[in-house]
N, CA, C and O atoms as CSV, one atom per row, in Angstrom:
chain,resi,resn,atom,element,x,y,z
A,1,UNK,N,N,24.981,-1.528,67.262
A,1,UNK,CA,C,24.161,-1.783,66.041
A,1,UNK,C,C,24.967,-2.531,65.096
A,1,UNK,O,O,26.123,-2.152,64.903
A,2,UNK,N,N,24.494,-3.584,64.456
A,2,UNK,CA,C,25.086,-4.316,63.365
A,2,UNK,C,C,24.762,-3.622,61.964
A,2,UNK,O,O,23.660,-3.159,61.672
A,3,UNK,N,N,25.823,-3.619,61.192
A,3,UNK,CA,C,25.643,-3.167,59.790
A,3,UNK,C,C,25.453,-4.295,58.922
A,3,UNK,O,O,26.031,-5.358,59.149
A,4,UNK,N,N,24.653,-4.133,57.906
A,4,UNK,CA,C,24.285,-5.123,56.900
A,4,UNK,C,C,25.332,-4.935,55.740
A,4,UNK,O,O,25.573,-3.856,55.198
A,5,UNK,N,N,25.919,-6.143,55.436
A,5,UNK,CA,C,26.891,-6.111,54.279
A,5,UNK,C,C,26.242,-6.183,53.006
A,5,UNK,O,O,25.386,-7.058,52.874
A,6,UNK,N,N,26.488,-5.439,52.064
A,6,UNK,CA,C,25.915,-5.578,50.717
A,6,UNK,C,C,27.121,-5.744,49.763
A,6,UNK,O,O,28.103,-5.003,49.807
A,7,UNK,N,N,26.975,-6.763,48.904
A,7,UNK,CA,C,28.003,-7.005,47.933
A,7,UNK,C,C,27.994,-6.053,46.865
A,7,UNK,O,O,26.914,-5.746,46.360
A,8,UNK,N,N,29.202,-5.484,46.406
A,8,UNK,CA,C,29.389,-4.649,45.405
A,8,UNK,C,C,29.821,-5.402,44.097
A,8,UNK,O,O,30.637,-6.315,44.224
A,9,UNK,N,N,29.346,-5.098,42.875
A,9,UNK,CA,C,29.793,-5.847,41.767
A,9,UNK,C,C,31.348,-5.897,41.525
A,9,UNK,O,O,31.819,-6.818,40.858
A,10,UNK,N,N,32.113,-4.958,42.037
A,10,UNK,CA,C,33.523,-4.849,41.858
A,10,UNK,C,C,34.189,-5.914,42.749
A,10,UNK,O,O,35.299,-6.346,42.438
A,11,UNK,N,N,33.554,-6.343,43.831
A,11,UNK,CA,C,34.111,-7.203,44.746
A,11,UNK,C,C,34.002,-8.623,44.316
A,11,UNK,O,O,34.593,-9.461,44.998
A,12,UNK,N,N,33.291,-9.021,43.222
A,12,UNK,CA,C,32.907,-10.357,42.904
A,12,UNK,C,C,34.077,-11.013,42.153
A,12,UNK,O,O,34.611,-10.398,41.230
A,13,UNK,N,N,34.483,-12.203,42.501
A,13,UNK,CA,C,35.460,-13.045,41.800
A,13,UNK,C,C,34.712,-14.090,41.220
A,13,UNK,O,O,34.015,-14.809,41.936
A,14,UNK,N,N,34.788,-14.269,39.864
A,14,UNK,CA,C,34.062,-15.372,39.175
A,14,UNK,C,C,35.026,-16.528,38.864
A,14,UNK,O,O,36.146,-16.331,38.394
A,15,UNK,N,N,34.527,-17.756,39.153
A,15,UNK,CA,C,35.240,-18.923,38.870
A,15,UNK,C,C,34.507,-19.701,37.884
A,15,UNK,O,O,33.305,-19.505,37.704
A,16,UNK,N,N,35.197,-20.612,37.207
A,16,UNK,CA,C,34.536,-21.510,36.196
A,16,UNK,C,C,34.617,-22.999,36.775
A,16,UNK,O,O,35.589,-23.477,37.361
A,17,UNK,N,N,33.476,-23.601,36.512
A,17,UNK,CA,C,33.326,-25.051,36.921
A,17,UNK,C,C,32.826,-25.767,35.646
A,17,UNK,O,O,32.113,-25.211,34.811
A,18,UNK,N,N,33.253,-27.032,35.563
A,18,UNK,CA,C,32.760,-27.898,34.520
A,18,UNK,C,C,32.100,-29.102,35.238
A,18,UNK,O,O,32.659,-29.680,36.170
A,19,UNK,N,N,30.891,-29.447,34.762
A,19,UNK,CA,C,30.041,-30.525,35.315
A,19,UNK,C,C,29.830,-31.560,34.209
A,19,UNK,O,O,29.582,-31.242,33.046
A,20,UNK,N,N,29.942,-32.774,34.629
A,20,UNK,CA,C,29.685,-33.908,33.678
A,20,UNK,C,C,28.239,-34.296,34.050
A,20,UNK,O,O,27.945,-34.617,35.201
A,21,UNK,N,N,27.397,-34.259,33.101
A,21,UNK,CA,C,25.915,-34.512,33.267
A,21,UNK,C,C,25.635,-36.036,33.080
A,21,UNK,O,O,24.505,-36.449,33.339
A,22,UNK,N,N,26.552,-36.848,32.668
A,22,UNK,CA,C,26.309,-38.200,32.431
A,22,UNK,C,C,25.876,-39.006,33.648
A,22,UNK,O,O,26.528,-39.115,34.686
A,23,UNK,N,N,24.636,-39.582,33.377
A,23,UNK,CA,C,24.034,-40.322,34.495
A,23,UNK,C,C,23.375,-39.476,35.642
A,23,UNK,O,O,22.871,-40.077,36.591
A,24,UNK,N,N,23.359,-38.220,35.597
A,24,UNK,CA,C,22.786,-37.313,36.519
A,24,UNK,C,C,21.324,-37.266,36.368
A,24,UNK,O,O,20.901,-37.504,35.236
A,25,UNK,N,N,20.425,-36.987,37.348
A,25,UNK,CA,C,19.057,-36.767,37.279
A,25,UNK,C,C,18.887,-35.282,36.894
A,25,UNK,O,O,19.564,-34.414,37.446
A,26,UNK,N,N,18.007,-35.009,35.971
A,26,UNK,CA,C,17.679,-33.721,35.399
A,26,UNK,C,C,17.396,-32.713,36.435
A,26,UNK,O,O,18.080,-31.690,36.456
A,27,UNK,N,N,16.396,-32.911,37.352
A,27,UNK,CA,C,16.005,-31.851,38.301
A,27,UNK,C,C,17.003,-31.512,39.341
A,27,UNK,O,O,17.219,-30.357,39.709
A,28,UNK,N,N,17.673,-32.685,39.853
A,28,UNK,CA,C,18.643,-32.441,40.848
A,28,UNK,C,C,19.848,-31.691,40.408
A,28,UNK,O,O,20.379,-30.837,41.118
A,29,UNK,N,N,20.270,-32.023,39.226
A,29,UNK,CA,C,21.452,-31.409,38.599
A,29,UNK,C,C,21.031,-29.911,38.240
A,29,UNK,O,O,21.843,-29.004,38.423
A,30,UNK,N,N,19.845,-29.673,37.764
A,30,UNK,CA,C,19.419,-28.263,37.385
A,30,UNK,C,C,19.400,-27.341,38.767
A,30,UNK,O,O,19.820,-26.185,38.733
A,31,UNK,N,N,18.920,-27.894,39.896
A,31,UNK,CA,C,18.862,-27.139,41.099
A,31,UNK,C,C,20.221,-26.767,41.555
A,31,UNK,O,O,20.431,-25.653,42.036
A,32,UNK,N,N,21.202,-27.702,41.415
A,32,UNK,CA,C,22.542,-27.470,41.950
A,32,UNK,C,C,23.286,-26.471,41.054
A,32,UNK,O,O,24.098,-25.663,41.507
A,33,UNK,N,N,22.964,-26.571,39.767
A,33,UNK,CA,C,23.623,-25.639,38.792
A,33,UNK,C,C,23.026,-24.177,39.096
A,33,UNK,O,O,23.781,-23.207,39.164
A,34,UNK,N,N,21.714,-24.068,39.266
A,34,UNK,CA,C,21.115,-22.773,39.563
A,34,UNK,C,C,21.655,-22.191,40.857
A,34,UNK,O,O,21.721,-20.966,40.959
A,35,UNK,N,N,22.026,-22.936,41.803
A,35,UNK,CA,C,22.605,-22.467,43.087
A,35,UNK,C,C,23.906,-21.818,42.794
A,35,UNK,O,O,24.183,-20.719,43.274
A,36,UNK,N,N,24.714,-22.475,42.012
A,36,UNK,CA,C,26.056,-21.950,41.591
A,36,UNK,C,C,25.880,-20.674,40.803
A,36,UNK,O,O,26.518,-19.674,41.132
A,37,UNK,N,N,25.034,-20.656,39.763
A,37,UNK,CA,C,24.822,-19.474,38.993
A,37,UNK,C,C,24.351,-18.263,39.782
A,37,UNK,O,O,24.754,-17.129,39.521
A,38,UNK,N,N,23.518,-18.521,40.720
A,38,UNK,CA,C,23.089,-17.374,41.585
A,38,UNK,C,C,24.189,-16.892,42.553
A,38,UNK,O,O,24.258,-15.724,42.935
A,39,UNK,N,N,25.005,-17.822,42.907
A,39,UNK,CA,C,26.145,-17.516,43.953
A,39,UNK,C,C,25.759,-17.777,45.385
A,39,UNK,O,O,26.343,-17.229,46.320
A,40,UNK,N,N,24.762,-18.627,45.539
A,40,UNK,CA,C,24.285,-18.925,46.935
A,40,UNK,C,C,25.308,-19.824,47.714
A,40,UNK,O,O,25.220,-19.972,48.933
A,41,UNK,N,N,26.281,-20.415,46.954
A,41,UNK,CA,C,27.326,-21.175,47.629
A,41,UNK,C,C,28.467,-20.332,48.223
A,41,UNK,O,O,29.362,-20.861,48.882
A,42,UNK,N,N,28.421,-18.976,47.971
A,42,UNK,CA,C,29.387,-18.111,48.486
A,42,UNK,C,C,28.798,-17.332,49.715
A,42,UNK,O,O,27.608,-17.058,49.870
A,43,UNK,N,N,29.896,-17.005,50.613
A,43,UNK,CA,C,29.460,-16.263,51.832
A,43,UNK,C,C,29.129,-14.799,51.562
A,43,UNK,O,O,28.654,-14.121,52.474
A,44,UNK,N,N,29.350,-14.291,50.388
A,44,UNK,CA,C,29.149,-12.897,49.967
A,44,UNK,C,C,27.826,-12.784,49.166
A,44,UNK,O,O,27.566,-11.764,48.528
A,45,UNK,N,N,27.011,-13.834,49.212
A,45,UNK,CA,C,25.742,-13.802,48.388
A,45,UNK,C,C,24.913,-12.682,48.756
A,45,UNK,O,O,24.790,-12.360,49.938
A,46,UNK,N,N,24.321,-12.054,47.796
A,46,UNK,CA,C,23.402,-10.903,47.882
A,46,UNK,C,C,22.336,-11.165,46.791
A,46,UNK,O,O,22.725,-11.301,45.631
A,47,UNK,N,N,20.991,-11.246,47.089
A,47,UNK,CA,C,19.982,-11.577,46.181
A,47,UNK,C,C,19.765,-10.597,45.117
A,47,UNK,O,O,19.122,-10.902,44.112
A,48,UNK,N,N,20.306,-9.352,45.301
A,48,UNK,CA,C,20.063,-8.247,44.270
A,48,UNK,C,C,21.300,-8.051,43.349
A,48,UNK,O,O,21.303,-7.174,42.485
A,49,UNK,N,N,22.286,-8.833,43.540
A,49,UNK,CA,C,23.572,-8.795,42.811
A,49,UNK,C,C,23.840,-10.207,42.170
A,49,UNK,O,O,23.592,-11.247,42.780
A,50,UNK,N,N,24.376,-10.175,40.869
A,50,UNK,CA,C,24.764,-11.467,40.360
A,50,UNK,C,C,26.213,-11.775,40.786
A,50,UNK,O,O,27.178,-11.238,40.243
A,51,UNK,N,N,26.302,-12.588,41.696
A,51,UNK,CA,C,27.733,-12.930,42.340
A,51,UNK,C,C,27.984,-14.399,42.148
A,51,UNK,O,O,28.702,-15.026,42.927
A,52,UNK,N,N,27.349,-14.989,41.034
A,52,UNK,CA,C,27.541,-16.360,40.910
A,52,UNK,C,C,28.699,-16.683,39.896
A,52,UNK,O,O,29.317,-15.754,39.374
A,53,UNK,N,N,28.984,-17.940,39.625
A,53,UNK,CA,C,30.094,-18.368,38.867
A,53,UNK,C,C,29.653,-18.942,37.595
A,53,UNK,O,O,28.456,-19.177,37.426
A,54,UNK,N,N,30.603,-19.210,36.599
A,54,UNK,CA,C,30.182,-19.805,35.313
A,54,UNK,C,C,30.203,-21.330,35.443
A,54,UNK,O,O,31.022,-21.923,36.145
A,55,UNK,N,N,29.268,-21.911,34.736
A,55,UNK,CA,C,29.122,-23.367,34.724
A,55,UNK,C,C,29.177,-23.952,33.310
A,55,UNK,O,O,28.324,-23.645,32.478
A,56,UNK,N,N,30.135,-24.756,33.049
A,56,UNK,CA,C,30.169,-25.440,31.793
A,56,UNK,C,C,29.608,-26.794,31.903
A,56,UNK,O,O,30.160,-27.522,32.728
A,57,UNK,N,N,28.651,-27.263,31.257
A,57,UNK,CA,C,28.074,-28.661,31.347
A,57,UNK,C,C,28.299,-29.364,30.090
A,57,UNK,O,O,27.961,-28.895,29.003
A,58,UNK,N,N,28.951,-30.648,30.266
A,58,UNK,CA,C,29.215,-31.481,29.095
A,58,UNK,C,C,28.370,-32.808,29.238
A,58,UNK,O,O,27.857,-33.132,30.309
A,59,UNK,N,N,28.267,-33.535,28.106
A,59,UNK,CA,C,27.456,-34.687,28.086
A,59,UNK,C,C,26.046,-34.511,28.440
A,59,UNK,O,O,25.461,-35.342,29.135
A,60,UNK,N,N,25.433,-33.365,27.945
A,60,UNK,CA,C,24.094,-33.119,28.320
A,60,UNK,C,C,23.103,-34.050,27.624
A,60,UNK,O,O,21.934,-34.082,28.007
A,61,UNK,N,N,23.548,-34.829,26.584
A,61,UNK,CA,C,22.611,-35.764,25.883
A,61,UNK,C,C,22.502,-37.070,26.659
A,61,UNK,O,O,21.653,-37.899,26.328
A,62,UNK,N,N,23.329,-37.284,27.676
A,62,UNK,CA,C,23.272,-38.505,28.481
A,62,UNK,C,C,22.709,-38.293,29.907
A,62,UNK,O,O,23.112,-38.956,30.863
A,63,UNK,N,N,21.787,-37.365,30.000
A,63,UNK,CA,C,21.181,-37.000,31.285
A,63,UNK,C,C,19.989,-38.042,31.468
A,63,UNK,O,O,19.382,-38.550,30.526
A,64,UNK,N,N,19.759,-38.269,32.716
A,64,UNK,CA,C,18.772,-39.271,33.052
A,64,UNK,C,C,17.499,-38.474,33.710
A,64,UNK,O,O,17.600,-37.415,34.329
A,65,UNK,N,N,16.344,-39.150,33.470
A,65,UNK,CA,C,15.107,-38.702,34.186
A,65,UNK,C,C,14.487,-39.974,34.873
A,65,UNK,O,O,14.837,-41.095,34.502
A,66,UNK,N,N,13.574,-39.796,35.865
A,66,UNK,CA,C,13.053,-40.871,36.669
A,66,UNK,C,C,11.618,-41.156,36.252
A,66,UNK,O,O,10.904,-40.277,35.768
A,67,UNK,N,N,11.224,-42.375,36.448
A,67,UNK,CA,C,9.776,-42.583,36.177
A,67,UNK,C,C,9.494,-42.649,34.708
A,67,UNK,O,O,10.344,-42.988,33.885
A,68,UNK,N,N,8.253,-42.305,34.412
A,68,UNK,CA,C,7.690,-42.180,32.989
A,68,UNK,C,C,7.849,-40.862,32.430
A,68,UNK,O,O,7.343,-40.621,31.334
A,69,UNK,N,N,8.544,-39.912,33.106
A,69,UNK,CA,C,8.704,-38.500,32.667
A,69,UNK,C,C,9.206,-38.484,31.164
A,69,UNK,O,O,8.781,-37.593,30.428
A,70,UNK,N,N,10.014,-39.345,30.718
A,70,UNK,CA,C,10.535,-39.304,29.336
A,70,UNK,C,C,9.456,-39.290,28.291
A,70,UNK,O,O,9.600,-38.671,27.237
A,71,UNK,N,N,8.418,-39.945,28.573
A,71,UNK,CA,C,7.245,-39.936,27.640
A,71,UNK,C,C,6.229,-38.843,28.004
A,71,UNK,O,O,5.651,-38.214,27.118
A,72,UNK,N,N,6.012,-38.618,29.304
A,72,UNK,CA,C,4.905,-37.832,29.726
A,72,UNK,C,C,5.229,-36.297,29.772
A,72,UNK,O,O,4.335,-35.465,29.617
A,73,UNK,N,N,6.508,-35.958,29.984
A,73,UNK,CA,C,6.769,-34.499,30.041
A,73,UNK,C,C,6.808,-33.843,28.716
A,73,UNK,O,O,7.576,-34.256,27.848
A,74,UNK,N,N,6.008,-32.828,28.518
A,74,UNK,CA,C,5.927,-32.192,27.220
A,74,UNK,C,C,6.414,-30.699,27.272
A,74,UNK,O,O,6.230,-29.973,28.249
A,75,UNK,N,N,7.071,-30.309,26.094
A,75,UNK,CA,C,7.454,-28.923,25.967
A,75,UNK,C,C,6.608,-28.173,24.920
A,75,UNK,O,O,6.458,-28.657,23.799
A,76,UNK,N,N,6.082,-27.059,25.253
A,76,UNK,CA,C,5.141,-26.346,24.374
A,76,UNK,C,C,5.807,-25.126,23.778
A,76,UNK,O,O,6.639,-24.486,24.421
A,77,UNK,N,N,5.442,-24.805,22.555
A,77,UNK,CA,C,5.889,-23.602,21.879
A,77,UNK,C,C,4.776,-23.101,21.043
A,77,UNK,O,O,4.092,-23.904,20.409
A,78,UNK,N,N,4.535,-21.763,20.995
A,78,UNK,CA,C,3.541,-21.159,20.240
A,78,UNK,C,C,4.095,-20.303,19.296
A,78,UNK,O,O,4.961,-19.517,19.680
A,79,UNK,N,N,3.736,-20.312,18.071
A,79,UNK,CA,C,4.255,-19.473,16.910
A,79,UNK,C,C,3.552,-18.014,16.912
A,79,UNK,O,O,4.038,-17.104,16.241
A,80,UNK,N,N,2.533,-17.852,17.599
A,80,UNK,CA,C,1.924,-16.455,17.609
A,80,UNK,C,C,0.758,-16.480,16.703
A,80,UNK,O,O,0.004,-15.507,16.729
A,81,UNK,N,N,0.488,-17.554,15.833
A,81,UNK,CA,C,-0.604,-17.574,14.982
A,81,UNK,C,C,-1.636,-18.546,15.541
A,81,UNK,O,O,-1.299,-19.431,16.327
A,82,UNK,N,N,-2.924,-18.377,15.124
A,82,UNK,CA,C,-3.896,-19.254,15.483
A,82,UNK,C,C,-3.603,-20.697,15.249
A,82,UNK,O,O,-3.175,-21.034,14.146
A,83,UNK,N,N,-3.793,-21.565,16.175
A,83,UNK,CA,C,-3.517,-22.971,16.008
A,83,UNK,C,C,-2.067,-23.235,15.897
A,83,UNK,O,O,-1.699,-24.289,15.379
A,84,UNK,N,N,-1.251,-22.417,16.314
A,84,UNK,CA,C,0.187,-22.482,16.219
A,84,UNK,C,C,0.930,-23.075,17.382
A,84,UNK,O,O,2.141,-22.901,17.516
A,85,UNK,N,N,0.167,-23.811,18.267
A,85,UNK,CA,C,0.702,-24.382,19.447
A,85,UNK,C,C,1.311,-25.830,19.032
A,85,UNK,O,O,0.626,-26.718,18.525
A,86,UNK,N,N,2.600,-25.932,19.301
A,86,UNK,CA,C,3.409,-27.208,18.960
A,86,UNK,C,C,3.788,-27.721,20.300
A,86,UNK,O,O,4.133,-26.992,21.230
A,87,UNK,N,N,3.695,-29.171,20.355
A,87,UNK,CA,C,4.219,-29.773,21.504
A,87,UNK,C,C,5.215,-30.840,21.155
A,87,UNK,O,O,5.058,-31.488,20.120
A,88,UNK,N,N,6.209,-31.058,21.938
A,88,UNK,CA,C,7.302,-32.009,21.761
A,88,UNK,C,C,7.578,-32.773,23.124
A,88,UNK,O,O,7.640,-32.122,24.167
A,89,UNK,N,N,7.736,-34.084,23.122
A,89,UNK,CA,C,7.966,-34.793,24.264
A,89,UNK,C,C,9.500,-34.705,24.712
A,89,UNK,O,O,10.388,-34.330,23.946
A,90,UNK,N,N,9.686,-35.048,25.882
A,90,UNK,CA,C,11.072,-34.986,26.490
A,90,UNK,C,C,11.991,-35.847,25.630
A,90,UNK,O,O,13.098,-35.437,25.280
A,91,UNK,N,N,11.513,-37.052,25.292
A,91,UNK,CA,C,12.288,-38.024,24.493
A,91,UNK,C,C,12.745,-37.385,23.062
A,91,UNK,O,O,13.882,-37.485,22.601
A,92,UNK,N,N,11.716,-36.750,22.480
A,92,UNK,CA,C,12.018,-36.138,21.150
A,92,UNK,C,C,12.963,-34.962,21.327
A,92,UNK,O,O,13.833,-34.712,20.493
A,93,UNK,N,N,12.784,-34.279,22.377
A,93,UNK,CA,C,13.652,-33.003,22.705
A,93,UNK,C,C,15.094,-33.417,22.881
A,93,UNK,O,O,16.009,-32.781,22.356
A,94,UNK,N,N,15.293,-34.518,23.646
A,94,UNK,CA,C,16.553,-35.037,23.955
A,94,UNK,C,C,17.231,-35.513,22.648
A,94,UNK,O,O,18.444,-35.351,22.513
A,95,UNK,N,N,16.502,-36.082,21.704
A,95,UNK,CA,C,17.101,-36.641,20.429
A,95,UNK,C,C,17.483,-35.310,19.604
A,95,UNK,O,O,18.616,-35.209,19.135
A,96,UNK,N,N,16.576,-34.343,19.442
A,96,UNK,CA,C,16.868,-33.146,18.560
A,96,UNK,C,C,17.717,-32.202,19.140
A,96,UNK,O,O,18.707,-31.870,18.488
A,97,UNK,N,N,17.516,-31.684,20.281
A,97,UNK,CA,C,18.198,-30.599,20.952
A,97,UNK,C,C,18.394,-30.929,22.450
A,97,UNK,O,O,17.660,-30.411,23.291
A,98,UNK,N,N,19.341,-31.754,22.775
A,98,UNK,CA,C,19.540,-32.287,24.049
A,98,UNK,C,C,19.958,-31.131,25.118
A,98,UNK,O,O,19.705,-31.281,26.313
A,99,UNK,N,N,20.604,-29.984,24.625
A,99,UNK,CA,C,21.063,-28.881,25.420
A,99,UNK,C,C,19.846,-28.131,25.987
A,99,UNK,O,O,19.868,-27.696,27.139
A,100,UNK,N,N,18.795,-27.980,25.187
A,100,UNK,CA,C,17.604,-27.225,25.524
A,100,UNK,C,C,16.905,-27.761,26.779
A,100,UNK,O,O,16.339,-26.987,27.552
A,101,UNK,N,N,16.946,-29.151,26.992
A,101,UNK,CA,C,16.258,-29.682,28.066
A,101,UNK,C,C,16.812,-29.082,29.511
A,101,UNK,O,O,16.105,-28.538,30.360
A,102,UNK,N,N,18.199,-29.300,29.588
A,102,UNK,CA,C,18.756,-28.768,30.787
A,102,UNK,C,C,18.651,-27.227,30.965
A,102,UNK,O,O,18.450,-26.732,32.074
A,103,UNK,N,N,18.784,-26.544,29.925
A,103,UNK,CA,C,18.691,-25.081,29.900
A,103,UNK,C,C,17.300,-24.626,30.347
A,103,UNK,O,O,17.194,-23.662,31.105
A,104,UNK,N,N,16.258,-25.275,29.911
A,104,UNK,CA,C,14.929,-25.002,30.286
A,104,UNK,C,C,14.638,-25.282,31.836
A,104,UNK,O,O,13.901,-24.565,32.512
A,105,UNK,N,N,15.255,-26.323,32.278
A,105,UNK,CA,C,15.157,-26.720,33.699
A,105,UNK,C,C,15.782,-25.715,34.622
A,105,UNK,O,O,15.229,-25.291,35.637
A,106,UNK,N,N,17.020,-25.349,34.184
A,106,UNK,CA,C,17.709,-24.240,34.967
A,106,UNK,C,C,17.021,-22.958,34.960
A,106,UNK,O,O,16.859,-22.321,36.001
A,107,UNK,N,N,16.590,-22.537,33.772
A,107,UNK,CA,C,15.879,-21.232,33.571
A,107,UNK,C,C,14.680,-21.174,34.496
A,107,UNK,O,O,14.386,-20.103,35.026
A,108,UNK,N,N,13.998,-22.235,34.707
A,108,UNK,CA,C,12.878,-22.187,35.610
A,108,UNK,C,C,13.241,-21.991,37.062
A,108,UNK,O,O,12.419,-21.606,37.894
A,109,UNK,N,N,14.441,-22.256,37.323
A,109,UNK,CA,C,14.876,-22.140,38.815
A,109,UNK,C,C,15.570,-20.868,39.147
A,109,UNK,O,O,16.001,-20.664,40.281
A,110,UNK,N,N,15.691,-19.964,38.128
A,110,UNK,CA,C,16.385,-18.673,38.345
A,110,UNK,C,C,15.199,-17.601,38.443
A,110,UNK,O,O,14.042,-17.821,38.085
A,111,UNK,N,N,15.656,-16.464,38.960
A,111,UNK,CA,C,14.685,-15.320,38.892
A,111,UNK,C,C,14.126,-15.033,37.538
A,111,UNK,O,O,14.781,-15.258,36.520
A,112,UNK,N,N,12.945,-14.548,37.519
A,112,UNK,CA,C,12.315,-14.180,36.223
A,112,UNK,C,C,12.358,-12.665,35.969
A,112,UNK,O,O,11.343,-11.973,35.881
A,113,UNK,N,N,13.584,-12.219,35.861
A,113,UNK,CA,C,13.814,-10.778,35.610
A,113,UNK,C,C,15.073,-10.611,34.823
A,113,UNK,O,O,15.580,-11.559,34.223
A,114,UNK,N,N,15.611,-9.326,34.823
A,114,UNK,CA,C,16.976,-9.072,34.131
A,114,UNK,C,C,18.036,-9.845,34.866
A,114,UNK,O,O,18.965,-10.305,34.203
A,115,UNK,N,N,17.996,-10.030,36.124
A,115,UNK,CA,C,19.109,-10.561,36.896
A,115,UNK,C,C,19.109,-12.083,36.522
A,115,UNK,O,O,20.183,-12.645,36.307
A,116,UNK,N,N,17.942,-12.743,36.444
A,116,UNK,CA,C,17.955,-14.110,36.007
A,116,UNK,C,C,18.527,-14.410,34.569
A,116,UNK,O,O,19.249,-15.380,34.341
A,117,UNK,N,N,18.141,-13.491,33.623
A,117,UNK,CA,C,18.642,-13.629,32.271
A,117,UNK,C,C,20.170,-13.414,32.282
A,117,UNK,O,O,20.895,-14.093,31.556
A,118,UNK,N,N,20.654,-12.471,33.104
A,118,UNK,CA,C,22.164,-12.271,33.206
A,118,UNK,C,C,22.847,-13.551,33.792
A,118,UNK,O,O,23.934,-13.949,33.372
A,119,UNK,N,N,22.143,-14.174,34.790
A,119,UNK,CA,C,22.820,-15.367,35.309
A,119,UNK,C,C,22.815,-16.544,34.314
A,119,UNK,O,O,23.747,-17.347,34.255
A,120,UNK,N,N,21.683,-16.607,33.511
A,120,UNK,CA,C,21.589,-17.699,32.545
A,120,UNK,C,C,22.707,-17.565,31.509
A,120,UNK,O,O,23.124,-18.591,30.972
A,121,UNK,N,N,23.224,-16.363,31.189
A,121,UNK,CA,C,24.261,-16.240,30.202
A,121,UNK,C,C,25.516,-16.794,30.628
A,121,UNK,O,O,26.431,-16.951,29.819
A,122,UNK,N,N,25.632,-17.123,31.918
A,122,UNK,CA,C,26.971,-17.758,32.445
A,122,UNK,C,C,26.849,-19.275,32.408
A,122,UNK,O,O,27.750,-19.984,32.856
A,123,UNK,N,N,25.744,-19.771,31.879
A,123,UNK,CA,C,25.605,-21.258,31.725
A,123,UNK,C,C,25.929,-21.616,30.250
A,123,UNK,O,O,25.370,-21.056,29.307
A,124,UNK,N,N,26.851,-22.570,30.114
A,124,UNK,CA,C,27.429,-23.053,28.789
A,124,UNK,C,C,26.990,-24.491,28.866
A,124,UNK,O,O,27.297,-25.151,29.859
A,125,UNK,N,N,26.262,-25.043,27.843
A,125,UNK,CA,C,25.868,-26.435,27.789
A,125,UNK,C,C,26.248,-27.026,26.548
A,125,UNK,O,O,25.962,-26.463,25.491
A,126,UNK,N,N,26.900,-28.171,26.578
A,126,UNK,CA,C,27.335,-28.943,25.359
A,126,UNK,C,C,26.859,-30.377,25.433
A,126,UNK,O,O,26.952,-31.027,26.474
A,127,UNK,N,N,26.343,-30.865,24.304
A,127,UNK,CA,C,25.737,-32.170,24.184
A,127,UNK,C,C,26.938,-33.305,24.388
A,127,UNK,O,O,26.756,-34.309,25.076
A,128,UNK,N,N,28.050,-33.048,23.777
A,128,UNK,CA,C,29.153,-34.043,23.821
A,128,UNK,C,C,30.204,-33.749,24.935
A,128,UNK,O,O,30.066,-32.770,25.668
A,129,UNK,N,N,31.185,-34.551,25.046
A,129,UNK,CA,C,32.216,-34.390,26.098
A,129,UNK,C,C,33.243,-33.210,25.923
A,129,UNK,O,O,34.003,-32.910,26.843
A,130,UNK,N,N,33.244,-32.571,24.758
A,130,UNK,CA,C,34.193,-31.506,24.467
A,130,UNK,C,C,33.506,-30.141,24.691
A,130,UNK,O,O,32.304,-29.974,24.488
A,131,UNK,N,N,34.327,-29.199,25.113
A,131,UNK,CA,C,33.925,-27.769,25.212
A,131,UNK,C,C,35.091,-26.865,24.852
A,131,UNK,O,O,36.253,-27.204,25.077
A,132,UNK,N,N,34.745,-25.650,24.262
A,132,UNK,CA,C,35.862,-24.674,23.886
A,132,UNK,C,C,36.251,-23.771,25.113
A,132,UNK,O,O,36.730,-22.669,24.845
A,133,UNK,N,N,36.104,-24.101,26.346
A,133,UNK,CA,C,36.399,-23.200,27.459
A,133,UNK,C,C,37.770,-23.646,28.197
A,133,UNK,O,O,37.994,-23.360,29.373
A,134,UNK,N,N,38.604,-24.330,27.433
A,134,UNK,CA,C,39.829,-24.820,28.169
A,134,UNK,C,C,40.746,-23.636,28.699
A,134,UNK,O,O,41.486,-23.762,29.675
A,135,UNK,N,N,40.624,-22.520,27.985
A,135,UNK,CA,C,41.478,-21.311,28.353
A,135,UNK,C,C,41.137,-20.770,29.727
A,135,UNK,O,O,41.967,-20.123,30.365
A,136,UNK,N,N,39.890,-21.036,30.199
A,136,UNK,CA,C,39.437,-20.422,31.446
A,136,UNK,C,C,39.765,-21.349,32.535
A,136,UNK,O,O,39.526,-20.956,33.677
A,137,UNK,N,N,40.314,-22.613,32.357
A,137,UNK,CA,C,40.744,-23.616,33.206
A,137,UNK,C,C,39.605,-23.897,34.338
A,137,UNK,O,O,39.740,-23.654,35.537
A,138,UNK,N,N,38.524,-24.424,33.749
A,138,UNK,CA,C,37.385,-24.788,34.757
A,138,UNK,C,C,37.725,-25.818,35.616
A,138,UNK,O,O,38.431,-26.746,35.221
A,139,UNK,N,N,37.266,-25.752,36.841
A,139,UNK,CA,C,37.566,-26.685,37.846
A,139,UNK,C,C,36.494,-27.769,37.769
A,139,UNK,O,O,35.333,-27.414,37.560
A,140,UNK,N,N,36.770,-28.989,37.911
A,140,UNK,CA,C,35.747,-30.078,37.829
A,140,UNK,C,C,34.745,-30.012,39.219
A,140,UNK,O,O,35.213,-29.946,40.356
A,141,UNK,N,N,33.544,-30.037,38.968
A,141,UNK,CA,C,32.549,-29.864,40.113
A,141,UNK,C,C,31.848,-31.189,40.286
A,141,UNK,O,O,31.180,-31.634,39.354
A,142,UNK,N,N,31.963,-31.852,41.438
A,142,UNK,CA,C,31.323,-33.091,41.763
A,142,UNK,C,C,29.946,-32.735,42.396
A,142,UNK,O,O,29.893,-32.108,43.453
A,143,UNK,N,N,28.874,-33.131,41.757
A,143,UNK,CA,C,27.559,-32.949,42.306
A,143,UNK,C,C,26.969,-34.213,42.729
A,143,UNK,O,O,25.841,-34.233,43.223
């Protein structure tokens, strides 16, 4: 009889990766980041345990999208009051808050529960080329 291996939180080794988003396609980059945050690239992956790594994304303002998505994709937010629905296009969102675009794309690819929110906290996104995580010695990740 074979025994099933279950990863314990004490056995997890977390690594830091830095990703340059310049020229990358939004959806493809987000799916690869979500895989690393979940830990699916590791042989000890377990769906009920957060065994993923930290990801630092730089140059989020220089991300690319295909087709007419830059005008057609809309982000919606509701204030909670009647008539409080606001919409903003992808182009406007990239100009005002470029980090939110990638964060929303990755959030949609993670589990929708406490575990997913815990995984999302390991994602650090910066609009420019600089980041304050030099002390963690992040490894460059080619995607």
